[in-house]
All heavy atoms as TSV, in Angstrom:
chain	resi	resn	atom	element	x	y	z
A	1	MET	N	N	97.858	75.483	90.038
A	1	MET	CA	C	98.612	76.119	88.966
A	1	MET	C	C	97.857	77.331	88.411
A	1	MET	O	O	98.463	78.334	88.065
A	1	MET	CB	C	98.872	75.077	87.865
A	1	MET	CG	C	99.735	75.587	86.759
A	1	MET	SD	S	101.376	75.911	87.397
A	1	MET	CE	C	102.190	76.417	85.935
A	2	THR	N	N	96.539	77.221	88.336
A	2	THR	CA	C	95.735	78.330	87.815
A	2	THR	C	C	95.878	79.555	88.710
A	2	THR	O	O	95.971	80.683	88.205
A	2	THR	CB	C	94.264	77.914	87.725
A	2	THR	OG1	O	94.166	76.760	86.887
A	2	THR	CG2	C	93.421	79.023	87.134
A	3	TYR	N	N	95.894	79.336	90.030
A	3	TYR	CA	C	96.054	80.460	90.947
A	3	TYR	C	C	97.410	81.132	90.776
A	3	TYR	O	O	97.518	82.356	90.864
A	3	TYR	CB	C	95.882	80.006	92.399
A	3	TYR	CG	C	94.456	79.654	92.741
A	3	TYR	CD1	C	94.112	78.356	93.100
A	3	TYR	CD2	C	93.459	80.611	92.693
A	3	TYR	CE1	C	92.810	78.034	93.410
A	3	TYR	CE2	C	92.156	80.304	93.000
A	3	TYR	CZ	C	91.829	79.009	93.360
A	3	TYR	OH	O	90.540	78.694	93.666
A	4	PHE	N	N	98.424	80.367	90.513
A	4	PHE	CA	C	99.763	80.919	90.295
A	4	PHE	C	C	99.773	81.842	89.073
A	4	PHE	O	O	100.312	82.943	89.118
A	4	PHE	CB	C	100.768	79.777	90.126
A	4	PHE	CG	C	102.167	80.244	89.848
A	4	PHE	CD1	C	102.932	80.809	90.850
A	4	PHE	CD2	C	102.704	80.116	88.585
A	4	PHE	CE1	C	104.228	81.247	90.605
A	4	PHE	CE2	C	103.994	80.552	88.315
A	4	PHE	CZ	C	104.750	81.118	89.333
A	5	ILE	N	N	99.162	81.397	87.986
A	5	ILE	CA	C	99.094	82.215	86.763
A	5	ILE	C	C	98.256	83.460	87.010
A	5	ILE	O	O	98.622	84.566	86.591
A	5	ILE	CB	C	98.545	81.379	85.598
A	5	ILE	CG1	C	99.535	80.272	85.240
A	5	ILE	CG2	C	98.253	82.254	84.388
A	5	ILE	CD1	C	99.009	79.265	84.244
A	6	PHE	N	N	97.120	83.301	87.695
A	6	PHE	CA	C	96.248	84.442	87.977
A	6	PHE	C	C	96.958	85.482	88.831
A	6	PHE	O	O	96.914	86.679	88.538
A	6	PHE	CB	C	94.971	83.962	88.673
A	6	PHE	CG	C	94.047	85.079	89.045
A	6	PHE	CD1	C	93.288	85.714	88.076
A	6	PHE	CD2	C	93.948	85.496	90.363
A	6	PHE	CE1	C	92.436	86.745	88.421
A	6	PHE	CE2	C	93.099	86.527	90.707
A	6	PHE	CZ	C	92.341	87.152	89.737
A	7	ILE	N	N	97.627	85.042	89.889
A	7	ILE	CA	C	98.345	85.978	90.758
A	7	ILE	C	C	99.480	86.654	89.997
A	7	ILE	O	O	99.718	87.854	90.153
A	7	ILE	CB	C	98.848	85.252	92.018
A	7	ILE	CG1	C	97.662	84.863	92.892
A	7	ILE	CG2	C	99.826	86.114	92.801
A	7	ILE	CD1	C	98.011	83.956	94.043
A	8	GLY	N	N	100.165	85.918	89.151
A	8	GLY	CA	C	101.219	86.511	88.328
A	8	GLY	C	C	100.673	87.566	87.396
A	8	GLY	O	O	101.258	88.641	87.234
A	9	ASP	N	N	99.536	87.288	86.772
A	9	ASP	CA	C	98.900	88.273	85.891
A	9	ASP	C	C	98.494	89.528	86.664
A	9	ASP	O	O	98.655	90.649	86.171
A	9	ASP	CB	C	97.678	87.675	85.207
A	9	ASP	CG	C	98.042	86.701	84.106
A	9	ASP	OD1	O	99.213	86.730	83.665
A	9	ASP	OD2	O	97.160	85.928	83.683
A	10	MET	N	N	97.964	89.346	87.862
A	10	MET	CA	C	97.561	90.495	88.674
A	10	MET	C	C	98.772	91.338	89.086
A	10	MET	O	O	98.707	92.571	89.109
A	10	MET	CB	C	96.794	90.043	89.917
A	10	MET	CG	C	95.437	89.442	89.616
A	10	MET	SD	S	94.322	90.603	88.810
A	10	MET	CE	C	94.276	89.942	87.152
A	11	LEU	N	N	99.889	90.688	89.387
A	11	LEU	CA	C	101.101	91.428	89.733
A	11	LEU	C	C	101.634	92.224	88.543
A	11	LEU	O	O	102.054	93.375	88.685
A	11	LEU	CB	C	102.165	90.472	90.260
A	11	LEU	CG	C	101.912	89.888	91.642
A	11	LEU	CD1	C	102.960	88.830	91.968
A	11	LEU	CD2	C	101.911	90.981	92.690
A	12	VAL	N	N	101.611	91.613	87.377
A	12	VAL	CA	C	102.061	92.321	86.171
A	12	VAL	C	C	101.151	93.501	85.880
A	12	VAL	O	O	101.615	94.603	85.563
A	12	VAL	CB	C	102.123	91.345	84.968
A	12	VAL	CG1	C	102.319	92.093	83.671
A	12	VAL	CG2	C	103.245	90.334	85.174
A	13	MET	N	N	99.837	93.307	85.998
A	13	MET	CA	C	98.888	94.395	85.763
A	13	MET	C	C	99.082	95.519	86.777
A	13	MET	O	O	99.054	96.702	86.416
A	13	MET	CB	C	97.460	93.868	85.826
A	13	MET	CG	C	96.428	94.913	85.510
A	13	MET	SD	S	96.521	95.512	83.817
A	13	MET	CE	C	95.708	94.193	82.992
A	14	ALA	N	N	99.293	95.175	88.040
A	14	ALA	CA	C	99.525	96.197	89.064
A	14	ALA	C	C	100.804	96.978	88.773
A	14	ALA	O	O	100.846	98.199	88.947
A	14	ALA	CB	C	99.602	95.541	90.440
A	15	PHE	N	N	101.838	96.290	88.307
A	15	PHE	CA	C	103.076	96.972	87.953
A	15	PHE	C	C	102.857	97.940	86.792
A	15	PHE	O	O	103.327	99.079	86.826
A	15	PHE	CB	C	104.159	95.950	87.589
A	15	PHE	CG	C	105.415	96.573	87.055
A	15	PHE	CD1	C	106.288	97.209	87.912
A	15	PHE	CD2	C	105.703	96.536	85.703
A	15	PHE	CE1	C	107.449	97.794	87.429
A	15	PHE	CE2	C	106.846	97.113	85.209
A	15	PHE	CZ	C	107.724	97.748	86.077
A	16	MET	N	N	102.130	97.503	85.768
A	16	MET	CA	C	101.887	98.376	84.609
A	16	MET	C	C	101.058	99.597	84.997
A	16	MET	O	O	101.332	100.711	84.541
A	16	MET	CB	C	101.212	97.594	83.491
A	16	MET	CG	C	102.127	96.577	82.833
A	16	MET	SD	S	101.446	95.825	81.348
A	16	MET	CE	C	100.078	94.906	81.999
A	17	VAL	N	N	100.062	99.408	85.846
A	17	VAL	CA	C	99.252	100.537	86.310
A	17	VAL	C	C	100.113	101.489	87.131
A	17	VAL	O	O	100.015	102.714	86.989
A	17	VAL	CB	C	98.038	100.034	87.120
A	17	VAL	CG1	C	97.348	101.171	87.835
A	17	VAL	CG2	C	97.065	99.306	86.202
A	18	ALA	N	N	100.968	100.963	87.982
A	18	ALA	CA	C	101.851	101.801	88.788
A	18	ALA	C	C	102.800	102.614	87.904
A	18	ALA	O	O	103.052	103.789	88.182
A	18	ALA	CB	C	102.640	100.942	89.765
A	19	VAL	N	N	103.308	102.018	86.839
A	19	VAL	CA	C	104.190	102.748	85.921
A	19	VAL	C	C	103.435	103.887	85.241
A	19	VAL	O	O	103.939	105.012	85.136
A	19	VAL	CB	C	104.813	101.795	84.874
A	19	VAL	CG1	C	105.477	102.565	83.750
A	19	VAL	CG2	C	105.814	100.869	85.538
A	20	VAL	N	N	102.209	103.632	84.800
A	20	VAL	CA	C	101.410	104.676	84.146
A	20	VAL	C	C	101.121	105.814	85.120
A	20	VAL	O	O	101.246	106.991	84.762
A	20	VAL	CB	C	100.105	104.087	83.576
A	20	VAL	CG1	C	99.145	105.179	83.153
A	20	VAL	CG2	C	100.406	103.169	82.409
A	21	VAL	N	N	100.748	105.490	86.338
A	21	VAL	CA	C	100.475	106.526	87.342
A	21	VAL	C	C	101.732	107.315	87.657
A	21	VAL	O	O	101.700	108.550	87.741
A	21	VAL	CB	C	99.881	105.885	88.621
A	21	VAL	CG1	C	99.833	106.878	89.768
A	21	VAL	CG2	C	98.492	105.338	88.338
A	22	TRP	N	N	102.860	106.639	87.790
A	22	TRP	CA	C	104.121	107.329	88.086
A	22	TRP	C	C	104.510	108.286	86.951
A	22	TRP	O	O	104.878	109.430	87.192
A	22	TRP	CB	C	105.215	106.300	88.318
A	22	TRP	CG	C	106.538	106.904	88.668
A	22	TRP	CD1	C	106.895	107.474	89.839
A	22	TRP	CD2	C	107.666	107.008	87.798
A	22	TRP	NE1	N	108.191	107.921	89.768
A	22	TRP	CE2	C	108.692	107.649	88.527
A	22	TRP	CE3	C	107.918	106.617	86.488
A	22	TRP	CZ2	C	109.931	107.904	87.969
A	22	TRP	CZ3	C	109.156	106.868	85.939
A	22	TRP	CH2	C	110.142	107.511	86.685
A	23	VAL	N	N	104.397	107.819	85.713
A	23	VAL	CA	C	104.724	108.684	84.567
A	23	VAL	C	C	103.765	109.861	84.504
A	23	VAL	O	O	104.174	110.991	84.229
A	23	VAL	CB	C	104.699	107.866	83.250
A	23	VAL	CG1	C	104.738	108.770	82.034
A	23	VAL	CG2	C	105.857	106.886	83.216
A	24	TYR	N	N	102.484	109.613	84.766
A	24	TYR	CA	C	101.493	110.692	84.727
A	24	TYR	C	C	101.806	111.763	85.764
A	24	TYR	O	O	101.691	112.954	85.494
A	24	TYR	CB	C	100.096	110.121	84.950
A	24	TYR	CG	C	99.014	111.159	84.927
A	24	TYR	CD1	C	98.604	111.740	83.732
A	24	TYR	CD2	C	98.402	111.581	86.106
A	24	TYR	CE1	C	97.615	112.703	83.707
A	24	TYR	CE2	C	97.414	112.538	86.092
A	24	TYR	CZ	C	97.022	113.104	84.888
A	24	TYR	OH	O	96.049	114.056	84.859
A	25	TRP	N	N	102.197	111.361	86.980
A	25	TRP	CA	C	102.492	112.330	88.026
A	25	TRP	C	C	103.798	113.063	87.791
A	25	TRP	O	O	103.961	114.205	88.207
A	25	TRP	CB	C	102.545	111.657	89.385
A	25	TRP	CG	C	101.189	111.428	89.988
A	25	TRP	CD1	C	100.040	112.068	89.665
A	25	TRP	CD2	C	100.865	110.496	91.008
A	25	TRP	NE1	N	99.017	111.578	90.426
A	25	TRP	CE2	C	99.486	110.620	91.268
A	25	TRP	CE3	C	101.601	109.563	91.731
A	25	TRP	CZ2	C	98.843	109.847	92.213
A	25	TRP	CZ3	C	100.954	108.803	92.673
A	25	TRP	CH2	C	99.588	108.941	92.909
A	26	ARG	N	N	104.762	112.435	87.135
A	26	ARG	CA	C	106.092	113.026	86.971
A	26	ARG	C	C	106.235	113.873	85.713
A	26	ARG	O	O	107.218	114.584	85.574
A	26	ARG	CB	C	107.152	111.925	86.940
A	26	ARG	CG	C	107.200	111.041	88.152
A	26	ARG	CD	C	107.979	111.623	89.259
A	26	ARG	NE	N	109.363	111.794	88.829
A	26	ARG	CZ	C	110.273	112.403	89.530
A	26	ARG	NH1	N	109.975	112.892	90.690
A	26	ARG	NH2	N	111.488	112.512	89.095
A	27	THR	N	N	105.275	113.787	84.790
A	27	THR	CA	C	105.397	114.459	83.506
A	27	THR	C	C	104.430	115.635	83.443
A	27	THR	O	O	103.328	115.582	83.964
A	27	THR	CB	C	105.073	113.466	82.371
A	27	THR	OG1	O	105.866	112.300	82.554
A	27	THR	CG2	C	105.386	114.050	81.021
A	28	SER	N	N	104.865	116.689	82.756
A	28	SER	CA	C	104.006	117.863	82.637
A	28	SER	C	C	102.820	117.572	81.715
A	28	SER	O	O	102.856	116.666	80.881
A	28	SER	CB	C	104.801	119.051	82.093
A	28	SER	OG	O	105.165	118.811	80.752
A	29	ASP	N	N	101.769	118.367	81.859
A	29	ASP	CA	C	100.560	118.177	81.048
A	29	ASP	C	C	100.842	118.376	79.565
A	29	ASP	O	O	100.255	117.702	78.721
A	29	ASP	CB	C	99.464	119.133	81.494
A	29	ASP	CG	C	98.864	118.734	82.829
A	29	ASP	OD1	O	99.023	117.567	83.213
A	29	ASP	OD2	O	98.238	119.594	83.471
A	30	ASP	N	N	101.740	119.292	79.236
A	30	ASP	CA	C	102.062	119.547	77.829
A	30	ASP	C	C	102.676	118.320	77.168
A	30	ASP	O	O	102.304	117.954	76.052
A	30	ASP	CB	C	103.015	120.743	77.727
A	30	ASP	CG	C	103.295	121.129	76.288
A	30	ASP	OD1	O	102.338	121.197	75.499
A	30	ASP	OD2	O	104.475	121.352	75.968
A	31	VAL	N	N	103.593	117.674	77.839
A	31	VAL	CA	C	104.236	116.476	77.291
A	31	VAL	C	C	103.231	115.339	77.154
A	31	VAL	O	O	103.220	114.616	76.150
A	31	VAL	CB	C	105.432	116.056	78.179
A	31	VAL	CG1	C	105.996	114.736	77.731
A	31	VAL	CG2	C	106.502	117.123	78.163
A	32	ILE	N	N	102.356	115.177	78.139
A	32	ILE	CA	C	101.343	114.124	78.072
A	32	ILE	C	C	100.392	114.375	76.903
A	32	ILE	O	O	100.059	113.455	76.148
A	32	ILE	CB	C	100.564	114.032	79.400
A	32	ILE	CG1	C	101.488	113.490	80.488
A	32	ILE	CG2	C	99.336	113.148	79.260
A	32	ILE	CD1	C	100.883	113.492	81.873
A	33	ASN	N	N	99.965	115.621	76.715
A	33	ASN	CA	C	99.062	115.929	75.611
A	33	ASN	C	C	99.723	115.701	74.254
A	33	ASN	O	O	99.097	115.175	73.336
A	33	ASN	CB	C	98.561	117.371	75.719
A	33	ASN	CG	C	97.590	117.545	76.857
A	33	ASN	OD1	O	96.925	116.599	77.261
A	33	ASN	ND2	N	97.508	118.756	77.381
A	34	ARG	N	N	101.001	116.085	74.108
A	34	ARG	CA	C	101.699	115.840	72.847
A	34	ARG	C	C	101.867	114.353	72.592
A	34	ARG	O	O	101.724	113.888	71.460
A	34	ARG	CB	C	103.058	116.532	72.841
A	34	ARG	CG	C	102.955	118.019	72.534
A	34	ARG	CD	C	104.317	118.649	72.328
A	34	ARG	NE	N	104.940	118.831	73.654
A	34	ARG	CZ	C	106.194	118.490	73.946
A	34	ARG	NH1	N	106.965	117.952	73.033
A	34	ARG	NH2	N	106.677	118.697	75.148
A	35	SER	N	N	102.160	113.590	73.637
A	35	SER	CA	C	102.315	112.142	73.483
A	35	SER	C	C	100.991	111.476	73.125
A	35	SER	O	O	100.961	110.531	72.334
A	35	SER	CB	C	102.851	111.532	74.771
A	35	SER	OG	O	104.104	112.065	75.078
A	36	ALA	N	N	99.904	111.950	73.698
A	36	ALA	CA	C	98.594	111.367	73.419
A	36	ALA	C	C	98.148	111.644	71.996
A	36	ALA	O	O	97.348	110.892	71.429
A	36	ALA	CB	C	97.563	111.908	74.403
A	37	ARG	N	N	98.660	112.693	71.366
A	37	ARG	CA	C	98.256	113.040	70.011
A	37	ARG	C	C	99.049	112.284	68.942
A	37	ARG	O	O	98.707	112.356	67.766
A	37	ARG	CB	C	98.412	114.540	69.784
A	37	ARG	CG	C	97.387	115.328	70.577
A	37	ARG	CD	C	96.937	116.588	69.936
A	37	ARG	NE	N	96.589	116.508	68.545
A	37	ARG	CZ	C	95.358	116.253	68.076
A	37	ARG	NH1	N	94.389	116.007	68.911
A	37	ARG	NH2	N	95.120	116.245	66.790
A	38	ILE	N	N	100.078	111.548	69.316
A	38	ILE	CA	C	100.908	110.840	68.342
A	38	ILE	C	C	100.082	109.917	67.449
A	38	ILE	O	O	100.214	109.977	66.228
A	38	ILE	CB	C	102.060	110.087	69.044
A	38	ILE	CG1	C	103.070	111.083	69.590
A	38	ILE	CG2	C	102.731	109.111	68.080
A	38	ILE	CD1	C	104.145	110.455	70.458
A	39	PRO	N	N	99.188	109.069	67.990
A	39	PRO	CA	C	98.404	108.203	67.093
A	39	PRO	C	C	97.447	108.981	66.194
A	39	PRO	O	O	97.105	108.516	65.105
A	39	PRO	CB	C	97.610	107.306	68.043
A	39	PRO	CG	C	98.286	107.397	69.346
A	39	PRO	CD	C	98.952	108.735	69.394
A	40	LEU	N	N	97.020	110.155	66.634
A	40	LEU	CA	C	96.073	110.941	65.841
A	40	LEU	C	C	96.778	111.726	64.727
A	40	LEU	O	O	96.164	112.043	63.716
A	40	LEU	CB	C	95.308	111.908	66.745
A	40	LEU	CG	C	94.529	111.259	67.884
A	40	LEU	CD1	C	93.951	112.316	68.801
A	40	LEU	CD2	C	93.452	110.356	67.341
A	41	ASP	N	N	98.031	112.061	64.930
A	41	ASP	CA	C	98.781	112.884	63.982
A	41	ASP	C	C	99.776	112.090	63.152
A	41	ASP	O	O	100.700	112.666	62.575
A	41	ASP	CB	C	99.522	113.996	64.729
A	41	ASP	CG	C	98.592	114.956	65.405
A	41	ASP	OD1	O	97.429	115.065	64.976
A	41	ASP	OD2	O	99.023	115.620	66.373
A	42	ASP	N	N	99.605	110.775	63.062
A	42	ASP	CA	C	100.626	109.962	62.401
A	42	ASP	C	C	100.434	109.859	60.882
A	42	ASP	O	O	101.310	109.350	60.205
A	42	ASP	CB	C	100.691	108.560	63.007
A	42	ASP	CG	C	99.428	107.764	62.730
A	42	ASP	OD1	O	98.410	108.371	62.376
A	42	ASP	OD2	O	99.478	106.530	62.879
A	43	GLU	N	N	99.332	110.345	60.346
A	43	GLU	CA	C	99.118	110.246	58.911
A	43	GLU	C	C	99.827	111.390	58.201
A	43	GLU	O	O	99.703	112.549	58.561
A	43	GLU	CB	C	97.630	110.273	58.603
A	43	GLU	CG	C	96.921	109.053	59.136
A	43	GLU	CD	C	95.444	109.065	58.779
A	43	GLU	OE1	O	95.030	109.919	57.991
A	43	GLU	OE2	O	94.730	108.211	59.312
A	44	SER	N	N	100.550	111.032	57.183
A	44	SER	CA	C	101.273	112.023	56.408
A	44	SER	C	C	100.347	112.605	55.337
A	44	SER	O	O	99.603	111.879	54.686
A	44	SER	CB	C	102.494	111.378	55.756
A	44	SER	OG	O	103.138	112.312	54.938
A	45	THR	N	N	100.427	113.906	55.129
A	45	THR	CA	C	99.569	114.548	54.116
A	45	THR	C	C	100.301	114.702	52.780
A	45	THR	O	O	99.696	115.143	51.818
A	45	THR	CB	C	99.102	115.923	54.604
A	45	THR	OG1	O	100.260	116.734	54.892
A	45	THR	CG2	C	98.237	115.790	55.844
A	46	ASP	N	N	101.592	114.343	52.715
A	46	ASP	CA	C	102.338	114.530	51.478
A	46	ASP	C	C	102.327	113.280	50.604
A	46	ASP	O	O	103.106	113.196	49.655
A	46	ASP	CB	C	103.764	114.998	51.764
A	46	ASP	CG	C	104.503	114.056	52.696
A	46	ASP	OD1	O	103.892	113.083	53.169
A	46	ASP	OD2	O	105.697	114.311	52.937
A	47	GLY	N	N	101.474	112.336	50.908
A	47	GLY	CA	C	101.175	111.238	50.044
A	47	GLY	C	C	102.068	110.102	49.956
A	47	GLY	O	O	102.102	109.265	49.199
């Protein structure tokens, strides 16, 4: 049973990595940079 869970986890991880690589290759650098800045620019300065 442990091997079944481990293999399932590895398949899910491989799928997530494949999705990230696919999005990275299909998206322009400008869009990726703007998306990466979202957590850094989320604080509002108007209080």
